[in-house]
Backbone as a ProteinNet text record, in pm:
[ID]
protein_1_A
[PRIMARY]
MCDEAEKYVPVSGIAVIVLQMLVMGNEETLVGFPVKQAVPALTTLLHMDNNFEIMHHACRALTYMLDALPRSSDVVVDAVPVLLDKVVVVVVHWLINCNLCACAELSSEYRI
[TERTIARY]
16106.5	15981.7	15977.3	15952.8	15949.2	15808.8	15805.6	15674.4	15625.8	15506.9	15440.8	15524.4	15584.5	15661	15786.4	15853.9	15979.1	15963	15850.8	15837.4	15816.3	15785.2	15767.9	15893.8	15997	16119.1	16181.8	16198.2	16257.9	16173.8	16041.9	15954.9	15965.4	15965.1	15977.1	16111.5	16217.1	16350.7	16359	16300.5	16300	16219.7	16105.8	16023.4	16100.9	16175.8	16254.9	16365.6	16429.8	16536.1	16479.8	16366.1	16302.1	16263.9	16209.2	16170.1	16290.6	16401.3	16522.2	16577.1	16571.9	16616.4	16533.7	16403.2	16314.8	16328.2	16351.7	16369.9	16496.5	16602.6	16732	16749.2	16661.3	16680.9	16602.3	16629.2	16555.6	16550.9	16494.4	16480.6	16615	16720	16851.8	16914.1	16903	16967.5	16883.8	16754.1	16665.3	16621.3	16705.3	16668.5	16626.9	16683	16648	16554.9	16495.4	16409.6	16289.4	16262.4	16155.8	16016	15963.8	15835	15723.5	15720.9	15612.2	15613	15727.1	15733.8	15716	15763.6	15759.2	15617.5	15539.5	15405	15315.5	15307.3	15226.2	15278	15409.6	15465.8	15428.2	15438	15400.2	15250.2	15172.9	15027.6	14994.8	15066.9	15048.2	15078.9	15183.9	15217.3	15108	15036.5	14926.2	14813.2	14809.1	14705.8	14741.6	14857.2	14900.1	14834.9	14706	14626.5	14675.4	14747.4	14793.9	14930.5	14986.7	15116.4	15113.1	15077.2	15065	15198.1	15307.2	15438.4	15470.6	15448.1	15474.7	15381.1	15255.2	15160.1	15203.3	15251.9	15297.8	15419.1	15515.4	15633.6	15593.3	15500.2	15456	15387.5	15304.5	15234.2	15333.3	15426.3	15527.7	15612.1	15645.3	15724.2	15648.9	15518.5	15439.8	15439	15425.4	15425.8	15560.7	15669.1	15802.6	15833.3	15778.4	15796.6	15737.4	15622	15558.4	15642.2	15705.4	15791.5	15918.9	15985.5	16115	16101.8	15993.4	15973.4	15832.8	15812.6	15679.1	15612.5	15692.8	15634.6	15578.4	15604.7	15551.6	15402.9	15346	15205	15111.6	15149.8	15066.3	15055.2	15155.2	15153.8	15099.6	15138.5	15095.8	14944.9	14884.6	14739.8	14663.5	14723.6	14659.8	14645.8	14724	14718	14608.9	14546.8	14447.5	14332.7	14273.2	14164.2	14206.7	14326.5	14375.4	14399.9	14459.3	14484.2	14353.4	14254.7	14125.9	14054.9	14070	14010.9	14069.1	14197.8	14262.3	14215.1	14184.8	14134.6	14001.7	13919.5	13788.6	13801.5	13893	13900.8	13994.7	14106.7	14210.8	14173.9	14201	14170.8	14296.9	14409.8	14535.1	14554.2	14554.8	14555.3	14672.8	14795.1	14910.8	14908.5	14848.5	14839.7	14735.5	14625.2	14524.1	14584	14658.9	14722.6	14818.1	14895.6	14989.5	14915.3	14807	14728.7	14669.9	14618	14560.7	14667.2	14787.2	14896.5	14931.4	14934.7	14963.3	14853.9	14729.7	14617.9	14623.7	14659.3	14670.5	14780.8	14891.4	15001.9	14957.2	14883.2	14831.6	14730.2	14645.5	14541.7	14604.1	14715.1	14780.5	14842.4	14886.8	14943	14835.5	14720.9	14614	14506	14521.3	14424.5	14282.3	14269.1	14139.6	14059.1
13893.9	13822	13715.3	13591.2	13484.8	13469.8	13428.9	13409.5	13267.2	13236.6	13108.6	12988.9	12996.5	12884.1	12856.2	12960.7	12942.7	12868.4	12882.8	12817.7	12666.8	12616.6	12473.2	12404.3	12478.3	12419.7	12320.9	12354.4	12257.7	12130.5	12143.2	12027	11940.2	12001.4	11927.2	11856.1	11924.3	11864	11743.6	11752.9	11640.5	11524.7	11554.8	11450.2	11378.2	11451.9	11391.9	11303.8	11347.5	11267.3	11135.9	11142.4	11019.8	10929.4	10988.5	10913.7	10843.9	10912.9	10854.2	10741.2	10758.3	10651.1	10524.7	10542.2	10428.1	10363.7	10444	10390.2	10306.1	10352.8	10285.9	10175.5	10172.6	10079.8	9951.2	9864.4	9739.5	9706.3	9592	9558.1	9552.7	9514	9505.7	9643	9730.7	9861.7	9962.1	9935.1	10026.4	9967.8	9886.2	9814.7	9907.5	10024.9	10116.7	10228.8	10216.9	10323.9	10342.2	10465.6	10491.5	10496.1	10380.5	10370.7	10435.4	10408.9	10460.6	10612.9	10676	10821.8	10877	10804.6	10853.7	10854	10750.6	10742	10858.3	10890.9	11007.7	11138.2	11151.8	11272.6	11278.6	11166.2	11162.6	11183.9	11130.1	11150.7	11298.9	11366.2	11510.9	11585	11541	11604.8	11583.6	11472.6	11447.8	11549.3	11614.6	11715.3	11853.1	11866.7	11996.7	12018	12044.4	12055.8	12163.2	12259.4	12367.8	12338.7	12220.5	12186.2	12041.9	12026.1	11892.5	11818.5	11890.5	11825.3	11755.1	11821.8	11761.7	11643.9	11659.2	11548.7	11428.4	11454	11346.1	11275.2	11351.9	11291.3	11205.2	11253.7	11178.6	11048.9	11055.6	10936.2	10834.6	10881.7	10791.6	10730	10808.7	10756.3	10643.8	10660.7	10554.1	10428.7	10446.4	10331.9	10261.1	10337.7	10277.4	10214.6	10271.7	10212.5	10071.8	10057	9924.7	9826.3	9874.5	9788.2	9749.7	9849.6	9826	9761.1	9792.6	9742.9	9682.2	9562	9502.1	9498.6	9487.5	9484.3	9618.6	9723	9856	9867.7	9769.1	9778.4	9793.1	9737.1	9751.7	9897	9977.2	10118.5	10202.7	10168.7	10245.4	10236.3	10128.1	10113.1	10228.4	10293.3	10408.8	10527.8	10528.9	10638.3	10618	10501.2	10471.1	10571.6	10610.8	10709.1	10839.2	10885.4	11008.9	10986.8	10873.1	10843.1	10838.2	10771.3	10761.7	10896.5	10975.2	11108.6	11193	11179.6	11257.1	11211.4	11084.1	11034.6	11102.1	11122.8	11185.1	11334.7	11401.6	11547	11600.4	11536.5	11588.8	11566	11664.1	11653.7	11638.2	11619.7	11601.1	11451.9	11412.5	11271.5	11193	11245.1	11169.8	11150.7	11244	11228	11122.6	11119.8	11016.6	10879.1	10868.5	10741.9	10695.7	10787.6	10754.1	10704.3	10771.2	10729.9	10590.6	10565.2	10434	10324.7	10356.9	10259	10221.1	10319.3	10290.4	10202.8	10231.5	10150.6	10009.7	9997.4	9865.8	9783.9	9847.8	9778.8	9726	9807.2	9764.5	9652.1	9660.7	9557.5	9423.1	9423.1	9294.9	9235.7	9323.3	9276	9222.2	9289.6	9253.9	9166.8	9139.6	9057	9111	9242.5	9308.7	9283.5
20696.9	20707.5	20599	20634.9	20536	20478.9	20353	20293.3	20320.7	20275	20303.2	20256.5	20139.3	20084.8	20166.2	20214.7	20286.8	20418.2	20486.3	20616.2	20603.4	20483.4	20463.4	20414.4	20379	20327.2	20426.1	20554.8	20646.7	20659.8	20665.3	20678.7	20555.3	20438.8	20313.8	20307.6	20350.7	20349.8	20441.1	20557.7	20652	20594.9	20534.9	20475	20364.1	20284.9	20177.8	20235.4	20341.2	20404.2	20457.1	20525.9	20576.8	20460	20356.5	20238.2	20176.1	20161.7	20104	20190.5	20321.3	20411.3	20388.4	20375.9	20359.7	20222.4	20120.2	19985.6	19979.2	20041.1	20033.5	20138.4	20238.6	20349.8	20338.1	20433.7	20448.7	20597.4	20631	20773.4	20845.9	20776.1	20840.2	20862.6	20762.6	20775	20853.4	20866.5	20938.8	21072.6	21130.1	21252	21365.8	21375.6	21484.4	21441.8	21324.7	21274.7	21367.1	21410.7	21508.2	21444.1	21408.6	21339.9	21421.7	21552.4	21636.6	21646.5	21623.8	21624	21483.1	21382.9	21244.9	21188.1	21216.7	21158.5	21201.9	21331.2	21367.8	21304.7	21293.1	21230.8	21083	21013.9	20872.3	20855.3	20946.7	20942.5	20959.5	21045.4	21063.5	20933.7	20863.7	20736.4	20632.2	20641.9	20548.9	20566.7	20680.4	20707	20649.6	20587.8	20533.7	20397.1	20399.8	20276.8	20181.2	20230.9	20145.5	20082.8	20105.1	20046.5	19997	19870.7	19813.6	19808.2	19792.9	19786.1	19918	20028.6	20159.6	20183.3	20146.5	20162.1	20078.6	19958.9	19871.2	19930.5	19981.6	20045.2	20164.4	20244	20362.4	20321	20221.1	20173.7	20116.7	20036.6	19980.7	20092.4	20193.6	20305	20376.2	20396.1	20459.1	20372.6	20241.9	20150.6	20152.8	20143.8	20146.6	20282.2	20387.9	20520	20523	20462.3	20456.6	20375.6	20269.4	20188.2	20262.2	20320	20384.4	20521.3	20592	20728	20738.9	20688.8	20688.7	20826.4	20930.8	21066	21109.6	21031.7	21064.9	21035.7	20969	20929.5	21049	21162.4	21282.3	21326.8	21297.1	21333.2	21217.3	21095.2	20978.4	20957.3	21002.3	20986.1	21051	21149.3	21213.6	21118.1	21010.2	20913.3	20807.8	20803.8	20699.7	20695.4	20808	20798.3	20730.7	20759.2	20698	20548.8	20514	20373.1	20294.4	20349.6	20280.6	20275.2	20379.9	20380.9	20268	20245.2	20139.2	20002	19984.9	19857	19824.3	19924	19904.2	19878.6	19948.1	19944.4	19836.3	19816.6	19728.6	19582.2	19501.1	19358.6	19273.5	19335.5	19263.7	19239.8	19114.3	19076.5	19135.8	19126.2	19173.5	19324.3	19397.9	19542.8	19578.9	19505.9	19528.4	19499.7	19390.4	19354.6	19463.9	19518.2	19624.7	19748.5	19785.4	19901.8	19881.4	19762.7	19735	19734.4	19689.3	19692.2	19835.6	19923.3	20064.5	20124.1	20092.3	20142.5	20083.9	19957.2	19894.1	19959.6	19990.5	20057.3	20193.8	20267.3	20396.6	20381.7	20280.6	20265.5	20231.7	20159.4	20130.8	20256.8	20346	20472.6	20565.3	20567.8	20659	20595.8	20466.4	20392.7	20406.2	20380.9	20392.3	20266.2
[MASK]
++++++++++++++++++++++++++++++++++++++++++++++++++++++++++++++++++++++++++++++++++++++++++++++++++++++++++++++++

């Protein structure tokens, strides 16, 4: 029987792999990156209130996606309500900072 922490290891590992791809990539190397599938998956990870590490990886991945793939902003903008919701609810400073960075990146793209 696995405990609570063990069942999140695969999800955390996948989030880290996606995050590393986005950190190391750019528009040329990530030409086939499935933005329309990745954003909803990362948004779902942001709902994992009981695992701040996974939420942090998902938020960072969205931010790096905006940096590496500027055209992804049209899809990433759908994550803004969740990001802002986490700013209001979450009391972990580094996670709030990450969420605000993602929102700031989007606002510069959309001139909000």
